[in-house]
GUGU-366221 format. One record per residue (C-alpha): residue number from 1; residue in three letters; chain; x, y, z. Coordinates in steps of 0.2 Angstrom, whole numbers, m for minus. Example, Ala and Ser with C-alpha at 12.3 -4.5 7.8 and 13.67 -1.06 7.14 Angstrom:
BEGIN
<node n="1" res="ALA" chain="A" xx="62" yy="m22" zz="39"/>
<node n="2" res="SER" chain="A" xx="68" yy="m5" zz="36"/>
***
This chain:
BEGIN
<node n="1" res="MET" chain="A" xx="93" yy="453" zz="763"/>
<node n="2" res="MET" chain="A" xx="112" yy="455" zz="763"/>
<node n="3" res="SER" chain="A" xx="123" yy="446" zz="752"/>
<node n="4" res="LEU" chain="A" xx="134" yy="433" zz="760"/>
<node n="5" res="LEU" chain="A" xx="147" yy="437" zz="747"/>
<node n="6" res="THR" chain="A" xx="158" yy="452" zz="747"/>
<node n="7" res="ILE" chain="A" xx="172" yy="454" zz="735"/>
<node n="8" res="PRO" chain="A" xx="184" yy="468" zz="741"/>
<node n="9" res="ILE" chain="A" xx="188" yy="481" zz="728"/>
<node n="10" res="HIS" chain="A" xx="207" yy="477" zz="730"/>
<node n="11" res="THR" chain="A" xx="205" yy="459" zz="725"/>
<node n="12" res="PRO" chain="A" xx="222" yy="454" zz="717"/>
<node n="13" res="ALA" chain="A" xx="222" yy="451" zz="699"/>
<node n="14" res="GLU" chain="A" xx="240" yy="448" zz="696"/>
<node n="15" res="THR" chain="A" xx="245" yy="439" zz="680"/>
<node n="16" res="VAL" chain="A" xx="262" yy="437" zz="671"/>
<node n="17" res="THR" chain="A" xx="263" yy="435" zz="653"/>
<node n="18" res="SER" chain="A" xx="280" yy="433" zz="644"/>
<node n="19" res="ASN" chain="A" xx="289" yy="443" zz="658"/>
<node n="20" res="GLN" chain="A" xx="276" yy="457" zz="657"/>
<node n="21" res="GLN" chain="A" xx="266" yy="460" zz="672"/>
<node n="22" res="CYS" chain="A" xx="248" yy="463" zz="667"/>
<node n="23" res="HIS" chain="A" xx="243" yy="470" zz="683"/>
<node n="24" res="SER" chain="A" xx="254" yy="481" zz="693"/>
<node n="25" res="THR" chain="A" xx="249" yy="494" zz="706"/>
<node n="26" res="ASN" chain="A" xx="230" yy="496" zz="703"/>
<node n="27" res="PRO" chain="A" xx="220" yy="481" zz="704"/>
<node n="28" res="LEU" chain="A" xx="208" yy="487" zz="691"/>
<node n="29" res="ASP" chain="A" xx="221" yy="495" zz="679"/>
<node n="30" res="PHE" chain="A" xx="224" yy="482" zz="666"/>
<node n="31" res="HIS" chain="A" xx="236" yy="485" zz="652"/>
<node n="32" res="SER" chain="A" xx="228" yy="483" zz="635"/>
<node n="33" res="ALA" chain="A" xx="240" yy="469" zz="631"/>
<node n="34" res="CYS" chain="A" xx="232" yy="459" zz="645"/>
<node n="35" res="LYS" chain="A" xx="214" yy="462" zz="640"/>
<node n="36" res="SER" chain="A" xx="210" yy="443" zz="639"/>
<node n="37" res="GLU" chain="A" xx="217" yy="441" zz="657"/>
<node n="38" res="ALA" chain="A" xx="207" yy="456" zz="663"/>
<node n="39" res="THR" chain="A" xx="191" yy="449" zz="655"/>
<node n="40" res="ALA" chain="A" xx="194" yy="432" zz="663"/>
<node n="41" res="TRP" chain="A" xx="197" yy="440" zz="680"/>
<node n="42" res="GLY" chain="A" xx="181" yy="451" zz="678"/>
<node n="43" res="ASN" chain="A" xx="170" yy="436" zz="672"/>
<node n="44" res="GLU" chain="A" xx="177" yy="425" zz="686"/>
<node n="45" res="LEU" chain="A" xx="172" yy="438" zz="700"/>
<node n="46" res="PHE" chain="A" xx="156" yy="443" zz="692"/>
<node n="47" res="ASN" chain="A" xx="150" yy="425" zz="689"/>
<node n="48" res="LEU" chain="A" xx="153" yy="421" zz="707"/>
<node n="49" res="TRP" chain="A" xx="144" yy="437" zz="713"/>
<node n="50" res="ASN" chain="A" xx="130" yy="433" zz="701"/>
<node n="51" res="LYS" chain="A" xx="128" yy="416" zz="707"/>
<node n="52" res="LEU" chain="A" xx="128" yy="420" zz="726"/>
<node n="53" res="THR" chain="A" xx="119" yy="437" zz="726"/>
<node n="54" res="PRO" chain="A" xx="101" yy="436" zz="730"/>
<node n="55" res="GLN" chain="A" xx="90" yy="443" zz="716"/>
<node n="56" res="VAL" chain="A" xx="83" yy="457" zz="727"/>
<node n="57" res="GLU" chain="A" xx="100" yy="464" zz="729"/>
<node n="58" res="LYS" chain="A" xx="104" yy="463" zz="711"/>
<node n="59" res="ASP" chain="A" xx="88" yy="472" zz="707"/>
<node n="60" res="ALA" chain="A" xx="93" yy="486" zz="719"/>
<node n="61" res="ILE" chain="A" xx="110" yy="488" zz="712"/>
<node n="62" res="ARG" chain="A" xx="103" yy="488" zz="694"/>
<node n="63" res="SER" chain="A" xx="90" yy="500" zz="699"/>
<node n="64" res="TYR" chain="A" xx="103" yy="512" zz="708"/>
<node n="65" res="THR" chain="A" xx="114" yy="512" zz="693"/>
<node n="66" res="ALA" chain="A" xx="100" yy="515" zz="681"/>
<node n="67" res="MET" chain="A" xx="88" yy="530" zz="683"/>
<node n="68" res="ASP" chain="A" xx="83" yy="527" zz="701"/>
<node n="69" res="TYR" chain="A" xx="99" yy="534" zz="708"/>
<node n="70" res="GLY" chain="A" xx="92" yy="551" zz="709"/>
<node n="71" res="ARG" chain="A" xx="77" yy="546" zz="720"/>
<node n="72" res="ILE" chain="A" xx="88" yy="535" zz="731"/>
<node n="73" res="ASN" chain="A" xx="101" yy="549" zz="734"/>
<node n="74" res="GLY" chain="A" xx="87" yy="562" zz="737"/>
<node n="75" res="TYR" chain="A" xx="80" yy="551" zz="750"/>
<node n="76" res="LEU" chain="A" xx="97" yy="547" zz="758"/>
<node n="77" res="LEU" chain="A" xx="102" yy="565" zz="758"/>
<node n="78" res="SER" chain="A" xx="85" yy="570" zz="766"/>
<node n="79" res="MET" chain="A" xx="89" yy="559" zz="780"/>
<node n="80" res="VAL" chain="A" xx="106" yy="567" zz="784"/>
<node n="81" res="LEU" chain="A" xx="100" yy="585" zz="782"/>
***
């Protein structure tokens, strides 16, 4: 099952605090002075993803980012070679 929600990696996260731009050129490169804004941005995107993503897809991502990545990559590489 495919997720109906895709959040692009370059999703804007621009926030201005006291004439300081918390987010400049890289969408995921937050300055330490803007940690609360960065946390709020991450929570907002993750909560939406978490709400709309099917459990089977979440499990696959968690499995891949845990120890199963080696088995998955081995399988995928064997299909290419």
